[in-house]
N, C-alpha and C positions, 0 to 999 in steps of 0.2 A: 148460787141459788139454793134455797132451802125451803122447808115448810112441809107439813104433812096434810094440809088441807082441812084440818079439824077446826071448827069454829070455837072460839073461846070468848068468855065474857070480856067486854072492853075495859081496859084500864084507863083509857083516855077517851072522853067524848066531847066533841066540839059541836055545838048546835047553833046554826043560823048566824055564824060569825061574820060581821061586817066591819070593815076598816077602810077609812078614806083618808088620804093625805091631799088636801086641797081638791083639785079636780081628778086626782088619780085614785081609783078604787083598787086597793091592794087585796082585800078579801071581799068577795061578792056573795054574801049569804051562804057561807060554807058549812056543810055538815060533814063530819069526819069522825071516825072511831078507830081506835088502835086496840087490837086484842091483847089481853094480858099475856106477857111473856114473849110477844112477837118482836121481830125487828122489821119496822115499817119504814120505807124510804119515801120521802117527799121529793118528787122529781119534776123539774120544769126549767124553762129558760129564765134568764134574768127578767125580773119584773113579773113573774108568774104568780107570786104570793107565797111561795114555799117558805122563805125565811120569816115572813110576817106571821104565817100560821104557827111556825115553831116558836117564835117569840111570844105569841099570844098564849101558847100552852105553858111557856116558861114563866109568864108574868112580866116579861120585859117590855111588852107592849100591851095596852088594853084595847080590846075591840070596842068600837063605837056601840055595837049592840051584839047580842048573842051571849052564850055561856060556854064555860070550860069546866069540865069535871074530871077529877083524877081519883080513881078507885071509889066512885060514887059520891065524892065530896065536891061541892061547888067551890071552885077556887078562882072564879072570875075576878073577884076583887081582893084576893089574897096576895100579899107580896111574894116575890120569887123565893126568898129564904124560908118561907113557911109552906111551900108547896111539896116538899119532899122530892126534889128533882136533883139530878146531877147534870151538869152542862159542860160540853167541850166545844170550844170555838175552833175556827180554822187556824188562827194564830195563837200560839201557845201562851196561855195566861199563867206563866210560871213565876214564882218568886226567885229572882235571879241570884239572890244572896244565900238562898237555902239549898241544902243538898237534896238529892232525889228523895231520900227517906223523909226529910222534914217537909218537903212539898206534899208528899202523899199523906203524911200524918196531920197536916195542918187542920183540916176540917174536924178531925177527931179531937185534937187538942182544944179547939174553940168550943167544942161540946163538952169539954172537961171529962173525957172518958178516962178510966184508970190506965196507968202507964203500961201495965201488963197486957191489957186488952189492945192498946194502941200498938205495942210491939208485935203482938201475934197477928193482928189484922194487917199491918204494913208488911210484915214478912211474907204473909200468904199472898197478898196482892202483888208484891214485887216478883214473887215466884210465878204467879199466873201470867203477868205481862212480860216476863222474860227479862227483868231488870235487877235480879238479885245481885249480880256482880257489879252494879253501877250505883248502889245506894249512897255511897259517900261522894259521888260526883255532883257538881253543880250543873244546872241546865245548859250553860254554854259549852260544856264538855260532852254533850250528847249530840247525836245526829238528829235531824228533823223527825225521823220516824220514831226514834227513842223518846224524844220530848212529847210526842203525841201519845205514846203508850204510857208515859208518866202521867200525862193529863187525864187519861182514861182511868188509871189506877186511883188518882186523887178523887175523881168524880165518884168512883165506886166505893171508896173507903167509908163514906157516910151512909151506906146502904140505902140509896135512893129508891123511891117507888118507881120512878121512870128515869131513863137516861136520854138526854137530848144532845144530838151531835150536829153541829152546824158546819157542814163541809169540812170535816176535821182533817182531811187529807189533801185539800185543795192547793196548799202551798208547797206540796212535795212533788218530786219528779216522778215520771210515769212508772218506772220500775219499783220505786219505793211504795207508791200508791197501790200497785198491784199486789205486792207482798202484804201490805197492811190490810187490804180488803180480805184476803184469805185469813189473816190473823184475827181480824175483828169478827168474822163469822165463827171461827173456832171459840173465841172468847165468849161470844154471846151464847153459843151452845153449852158452854160450861156454867155461866152465871145466870142465864135465863132472866135477865132484867128487861122489862118492857122498854124498848128502844125506838126512838124516832130519829132517822138520819136524813138530813137535808143534803141534796146533791144535785148538780146539773150534769153529772157524768152518767150517761145511760148505762154503760158497762158496769160501773160501780153498783148501781141500783140492781141490775140483773144478777150480779154476782153474789151479793150479800143479803138481799132482803127476802123475807117471807112474803111480804106484800108491798106493792108499789102504788102510790097515789100520784097520778100525773096531773099537774096543775098547768093552767093556761089562763092568763088574763084574770087572775083572782078567783078562778073557779076550778073545781076538781073535775077533770074530764073523764077519768076512769080510776077505779080502785080494783086491784086484783093481784093474783100471784104473778111472778115474772113471766111464767108461761102464758097465762091468760092475757096479760096486756100486750105481750109480743105477738102471740099467734092469733089472738082475736081482739084486735084493737077496736075501741068504741067509736073512733072518729079518724078522719084523715090526719088530723093533728097528731094524735097519739101514735099512729103508724109511722108518720114521717119523723117525729121527734125521737122515736126509739130505734131508728136505724135508716140506712139508705133505702130508697124506694125507686123502682122503675115503673113506667106505665106501658102496658100492652093492651091494645084494643079496649081502652077505657077502664081497665082494671089496674089497681095499684098492687104491685108484687115486690117481694124482696129480691134483690139481685141474685142471691144464692138459690132462689127458687126458679131460676130460669135455666133451661137446658139449651145448649148451643150445638148445632150439627151442620153437616155439609149438605144434607138432602132435605127437600121440603116435606117428604112423607114420614118424618121422624115420629116415632111413637113415644109416649111417656108412661113408663111403668108406675102404677100407683097414683097417677094424677087424679085430682078430684074433679067433680062434674063442672065446677066453675072454670077450672083450668082448661078442661077440654073445650069449653065453649069459646075460649079466646082464639083458638086456632094457631096457625103457624105464621110467624112474622119474618119477612125477608129483610136482611139488614147488611150493612157494610161495616167491616171491622175498621175502626179508627186507630185504636191503640191497644196493645196488650201489656199489662203491667203485672210483674211477679210480686206477690205480697206474702213472702214466706211460703207456707204450704198451700196457699190459694193464689189464684190468678184473676185479676180484674180485666174484663174485656169491655172496652168502651166502643159502643156501636151507634150507628145512625140508621133510622128507619128508611128503607128504600122508597116507601110510599109517601111519607110526609116530611122526611128530612129531620125529624125530631131525634135528639140524642137520648140514649138510655144505656144502662150498664148491666152486665151479667157478671156473676162471681162463680168461677168454676174451679175444680181441683187441678193441681199441677199435672196429674196423670191424664185428665181429660184434655188439658191444653196441649200437652205433648203429643197425644194421639191425633188431635185435630191439626197440629202444626200451623196454628193461625199466624197470619201475617197481615200487616196493615194493607187495607184495600181489598181484602178477601170478601167474597159474598158468602154469607152464612144464613141459616134458618134457625130461629129460636122459638121456643114456646114455654109457657109457664108449667111448672110441675105442681104448684100449689098457689091458691089465691086466698088470702085471709078474708073472711066475711067482713064487710064494712057497711054498717047501717046507713041507709039513705042513698046507696049507689047500686047501679046495675052494671053488668058487663054488656057491652054492645054485642049484638048478635054476630056470630062468626061469619066472616066472608072468606076470601082467599088469602094467600100468603102475602098479598100486598095491601090488605085492608087492616091496618094497625094504627095504634096510637090515637084512637078516636077520643072524643070528648066524653068525660064522665057525665052521666045523666042521673037525675033523681029517681029513686024507686017509686 
């Protein structure tokens, strides 16, 4: 996660974009702006419209109505090659018969740049993406992560006004994706190219983006910093999509914001007012699962029989010595504010898991 919270002039502005495929509405009158120099993630499930929005910015798809501007220029009807964009897809669009160096230099050669300029530019980019020692190899001699770094270098070689990334790490295994996320954030901090990243991976968006736009059913549900969308979700969809959720006394809470204890009179240091209003919930331990440095406790409400989950530290789990079938008491330490919902008034330790009501 990054970003300094300073508002910048938008490099990309999408106004009232609408796109329909038969009966399916892919973009439902979307308004969207990307600040200059930022890395913005488009996050959502399959069919949410995130890739359609990216392709509309790229010029690969035309919206049925609405406009797209890049750096103040209306590019709605401008072909992709004249929009000043760099594009990286999930699957490596490399020239298999060319070396890494020639792949990166391809766009510069097409633009008939001087040989000395091409050499200097390619050398610099290969250094930046960590491929200086691989420039004479062909793409099939590289790992998946190296091929994507080569693709990014090729996209950056032509000095794009904006860089568009369509799930660039989606075809890679989990550890490689994690490493490349950190690398992409460092690369962006070095080159400062306005970047839009499409992903369905919540952790990827939270890790690398300055801003996240969460899409659902062709609409943008929320735009904000990773902290804003995670801690102050605009809807139940945003909260649920960005991570696991448990329900206590009508409130949606994060499992790691639930404290587990042996006694019903447990206090919560630093709990907010909404958390205090939920009260204590009595529950039965169904299963305890070690997850590295954390422990997931699967529980069932004693009052309603509804299942929910708490996430606690290994130290707390060891101190509690939890076993399947144990009776415990839980309460929330923090409840994100959710527009349109109230917390049901607190009862006793058995009055939990109530239905959400409208504010």
